[in-house]
Backbone as ProteinMPNN parsed JSONL, in Angstrom:
{"seq_chain_A": "XXXXXXXXXXXXXXXXXXXXXXXXXXXXXXXXXXXXXXXXXXXXXXXXXXXXXXXXXXXXXXXXXXXXXXXXXXX", "coords_chain_A": {"N_chain_A": [[-28.997, -30.501, -21.649], [-27.748, -29.78, -19.258], [-29.246, -27.557, -18.587], [-31.747, -28.674, -17.954], [-31.028, -30.178, -15.717], [-30.256, -28.12, -13.993], [-32.741, -26.854, -13.679], [-34.228, -28.89, -12.396], [-32.833, -29.127, -9.97], [-33.215, -26.544, -8.96], [-35.999, -26.567, -8.54], [-36.232, -28.473, -6.474], [-34.8, -27.164, -4.427], [-36.378, -24.835, -4.174], [-38.827, -25.922, -3.292], [-38.057, -27.03, -0.833], [-37.257, -24.692, 0.531], [-39.694, -23.278, 0.544], [-41.172, -24.94, 2.171], [-39.98, -24.479, 4.533], [-37.767, -25.905, 5.233], [-35.217, -25.324, 4.375], [-32.871, -22.662, 4.697], [-31.675, -20.685, 2.692], [-28.431, -19.273, 1.984], [-28.285, -17.147, 0.301], [-29.933, -15.689, -2.555], [-32.073, -18.064, -4.084], [-31.697, -18.804, -6.772], [-29.034, -18.16, -7.178], [-27.834, -19.891, -5.316], [-28.532, -22.304, -6.505], [-27.116, -22.119, -8.952], [-24.511, -22.173, -7.948], [-24.478, -24.708, -6.744], [-24.914, -26.479, -8.941], [-22.673, -25.884, -10.53], [-20.606, -26.664, -8.772], [-21.231, -29.398, -8.403], [-20.981, -30.414, -11.031], [-18.288, -29.859, -11.546], [-16.991, -31.365, -9.537], [-17.797, -33.934, -10.271], [-16.557, -34.19, -12.758], [-13.872, -34.02, -11.938], [-13.731, -36.322, -10.386], [-14.106, -38.308, -12.307], [-11.769, -37.976, -13.747], [-9.992, -38.829, -11.906], [-8.914, -37.172, -9.966], [-10.173, -36.839, -7.595], [-11.726, -39.077, -5.321], [-14.855, -40.725, -5.91], [-16.322, -40.926, -3.501], [-15.13, -38.957, -1.871], [-15.681, -36.671, -3.394], [-18.456, -36.665, -3.179], [-18.725, -36.203, -0.425], [-17.645, -33.619, -0.204], [-19.475, -32.181, -1.806], [-21.86, -32.635, -0.41], [-21.355, -31.365, 2.063], [-20.925, -28.716, 1.169], [-23.455, -28.182, 0.025], [-25.155, -28.346, 2.262], [-24.197, -26.114, 3.699], [-24.889, -24.031, 1.887], [-27.64, -24.185, 1.909], [-28.289, -23.533, 4.438], [-28.204, -25.445, 6.448], [-27.313, -27.488, 9.277], [-24.103, -29.141, 9.393], [-24.125, -32.496, 8.278], [-26.857, -32.828, 8.419], [-28.083, -32.999, 5.976]], "CA_chain_A": [[-29.084, -31.379, -20.52], [-27.389, -29.028, -18.059], [-30.385, -26.698, -18.258], [-32.769, -29.49, -17.27], [-30.453, -30.498, -14.419], [-30.368, -26.879, -13.225], [-34.166, -26.652, -13.365], [-34.629, -29.9, -11.405], [-32.229, -28.734, -8.698], [-33.908, -25.326, -8.501], [-37.317, -26.956, -8.026], [-36.038, -29.114, -5.164], [-34.414, -26.127, -3.482], [-37.544, -23.977, -3.95], [-39.799, -26.652, -2.465], [-37.511, -27.106, 0.523], [-37.324, -23.353, 1.134], [-41.106, -22.96, 0.773], [-41.63, -25.768, 3.289], [-39.257, -24.066, 5.725], [-36.699, -26.867, 5.528], [-33.95, -24.704, 4.021], [-32.704, -21.221, 4.837], [-30.545, -20.425, 1.792], [-27.538, -18.181, 2.364], [-28.517, -16.055, -0.64], [-30.993, -15.951, -3.519], [-32.104, -19.47, -4.489], [-31.114, -18.982, -8.104], [-27.587, -18.135, -6.976], [-27.494, -21.154, -4.653], [-28.665, -23.343, -7.526], [-25.971, -21.979, -9.857], [-23.329, -22.639, -7.224], [-24.585, -26.155, -6.565], [-24.723, -27.157, -10.23], [-21.263, -25.717, -10.911], [-19.794, -27.494, -7.889], [-21.513, -30.805, -8.698], [-20.392, -30.759, -12.323], [-16.834, -29.828, -11.408], [-16.556, -32.512, -8.743], [-18.003, -35.141, -11.079], [-15.479, -34.185, -13.75], [-12.627, -34.325, -11.242], [-13.783, -37.729, -9.974], [-13.901, -39.115, -13.511], [-10.353, -37.88, -14.104], [-9.197, -39.442, -10.856], [-8.359, -36.188, -9.043], [-10.9, -37.061, -6.352], [-12.523, -40.301, -5.339], [-16.285, -40.393, -5.888], [-16.764, -40.723, -2.116], [-14.667, -37.64, -1.406], [-16.46, -35.671, -4.134], [-19.786, -36.662, -2.568], [-18.593, -35.544, 0.881], [-17.465, -32.185, -0.445], [-20.725, -31.621, -2.308], [-22.852, -32.675, 0.667], [-21.015, -30.306, 3.011], [-21.186, -27.451, 0.483], [-24.903, -28.012, -0.133], [-25.703, -28.025, 3.588], [-23.847, -24.71, 3.972], [-25.654, -23.144, 1.003], [-29.067, -24.255, 2.252], [-28.46, -23.135, 5.824], [-28.406, -26.626, 7.288], [-26.129, -27.916, 10.017], [-23.393, -30.243, 8.748], [-24.642, -33.809, 8.599], [-28.326, -32.913, 8.386], [-28.555, -33.188, 4.603]], "C_chain_A": [[-28.765, -30.633, -19.217], [-28.529, -28.109, -17.623], [-31.487, -27.451, -17.524], [-32.302, -29.86, -15.867], [-30.589, -29.288, -13.492], [-31.819, -26.666, -12.786], [-34.637, -27.642, -12.298], [-34.085, -29.547, -10.021], [-32.952, -27.525, -8.121], [-35.264, -25.668, -7.906], [-37.211, -27.608, -6.647], [-35.702, -28.068, -4.109], [-35.597, -25.203, -3.165], [-38.567, -24.658, -3.046], [-39.329, -26.744, -1.019], [-37.573, -25.77, 1.238], [-38.765, -22.985, 1.459], [-41.667, -23.735, 1.962], [-40.927, -25.401, 4.6], [-38.143, -25.009, 6.132], [-35.32, -26.278, 5.306], [-34.003, -23.218, 4.315], [-31.494, -20.843, 3.999], [-29.738, -19.204, 2.222], [-27.693, -16.959, 1.464], [-29.678, -16.461, -1.545], [-30.932, -17.398, -4.02], [-31.517, -19.716, -5.867], [-29.593, -19.013, -8.018], [-27.107, -19.435, -6.318], [-27.534, -22.299, -5.655], [-27.49, -23.3, -8.493], [-24.703, -22.517, -9.203], [-23.325, -24.16, -7.113], [-24.282, -26.898, -7.868], [-23.264, -27.053, -10.667], [-20.361, -26.611, -10.068], [-19.989, -28.975, -8.214], [-20.861, -31.232, -10.01], [-18.872, -30.801, -12.248], [-16.325, -31.037, -10.63], [-16.733, -33.82, -9.507], [-16.887, -35.278, -12.111], [-14.159, -34.594, -13.1], [-12.585, -35.783, -10.779], [-13.528, -38.645, -11.169], [-12.421, -39.114, -13.91], [-9.428, -38.479, -13.048], [-8.546, -38.468, -9.892], [-8.98, -36.3, -7.659], [-11.562, -38.42, -6.453], [-13.988, -39.888, -5.375], [-16.803, -40.151, -4.468], [-16.361, -39.357, -1.589], [-15.427, -36.527, -2.118], [-17.859, -35.548, -3.519], [-19.76, -35.961, -1.212], [-18.477, -34.034, 0.728], [-18.778, -31.55, -0.872], [-21.795, -31.597, -1.219], [-22.606, -31.556, 1.665], [-21.325, -28.924, 2.411], [-22.684, -27.169, 0.397], [-25.553, -27.658, 1.198], [-25.412, -26.563, 3.944], [-24.726, -23.76, 3.171], [-27.13, -23.094, 1.365], [-29.332, -23.924, 3.723], [-28.74, -24.283, 6.765], [-27.147, -26.92, 8.083], [-25.424, -29.052, 9.272], [-23.967, -31.584, 9.214], [-26.153, -33.944, 8.546], [-28.872, -33.205, 7.002], [-28.678, -34.657, 4.25]], "O_chain_A": [[-29.43, -30.832, -18.201], [-28.748, -27.909, -16.429], [-32.087, -26.927, -16.586], [-33.098, -29.855, -14.928], [-30.994, -29.428, -12.338], [-32.074, -26.33, -11.629], [-35.374, -27.261, -11.389], [-34.795, -29.657, -9.021], [-33.265, -27.49, -6.93], [-35.641, -25.115, -6.872], [-38.015, -27.323, -5.759], [-36.264, -28.088, -3.014], [-35.793, -24.829, -2.008], [-39.11, -24.032, -2.135], [-40.116, -26.555, -0.091], [-37.904, -25.715, 2.423], [-39.038, -22.439, 2.528], [-42.538, -23.238, 2.675], [-41.246, -25.953, 5.653], [-37.63, -24.927, 7.248], [-34.359, -26.676, 5.964], [-35.055, -22.589, 4.196], [-30.396, -20.695, 4.535], [-30.282, -18.235, 2.75], [-27.277, -15.859, 1.829], [-30.327, -17.478, -1.304], [-29.853, -17.897, -4.342], [-30.894, -20.754, -6.093], [-28.943, -19.801, -8.705], [-26.093, -20.004, -6.722], [-26.66, -23.166, -5.647], [-26.924, -24.343, -8.82], [-23.92, -23.229, -9.833], [-22.31, -24.813, -7.355], [-23.485, -27.836, -7.883], [-22.685, -28.037, -11.126], [-19.449, -27.247, -10.598], [-19.015, -29.724, -8.292], [-20.255, -32.301, -10.082], [-18.243, -31.687, -12.827], [-15.339, -31.661, -11.023], [-15.899, -34.718, -9.396], [-16.344, -36.365, -12.307], [-13.418, -35.413, -13.644], [-11.523, -36.406, -10.781], [-12.816, -39.642, -11.051], [-11.891, -40.132, -14.357], [-8.225, -38.618, -13.272], [-7.713, -38.871, -9.08], [-8.374, -35.898, -6.666], [-11.92, -38.865, -7.544], [-14.328, -38.8, -4.912], [-17.634, -39.267, -4.255], [-17.153, -38.677, -0.938], [-15.781, -35.531, -1.488], [-18.375, -34.441, -3.361], [-20.677, -35.206, -0.887], [-19.13, -33.271, 1.441], [-19.156, -30.497, -0.359], [-22.556, -30.634, -1.123], [-23.544, -30.871, 2.072], [-21.918, -28.073, 3.075], [-23.129, -26.053, 0.665], [-26.404, -26.771, 1.259], [-26.292, -25.857, 4.436], [-25.251, -22.79, 3.718], [-27.794, -22.079, 1.152], [-30.465, -24.025, 4.193], [-29.435, -24.116, 7.768], [-26.039, -26.639, 7.626], [-26.079, -29.842, 8.592], [-24.256, -31.773, 10.396], [-26.678, -35.055, 8.62], [-30.023, -33.622, 6.873], [-29.064, -34.992, 3.131]]}, "name": "protein", "num_of_chains": 1, "seq": "XXXXXXXXXXXXXXXXXXXXXXXXXXXXXXXXXXXXXXXXXXXXXXXXXXXXXXXXXXXXXXXXXXXXXXXXXXX"}
């Protein structure tokens, strides 16, 4: 399941980069690995109650914007 999730994320990131919407900070595969690891970790932490789902979403959104070369709030 994680492999399919990784592939879906990679496709979205590739399409955005190809369309000129994203300027990734490094290789797209690396950005994808980072994103999936961060998303899975934050989801786990939210389930355990270490973070609220809203705070986890904020962290992931900010991280993703940074990784894709977007200004904060544009994602």
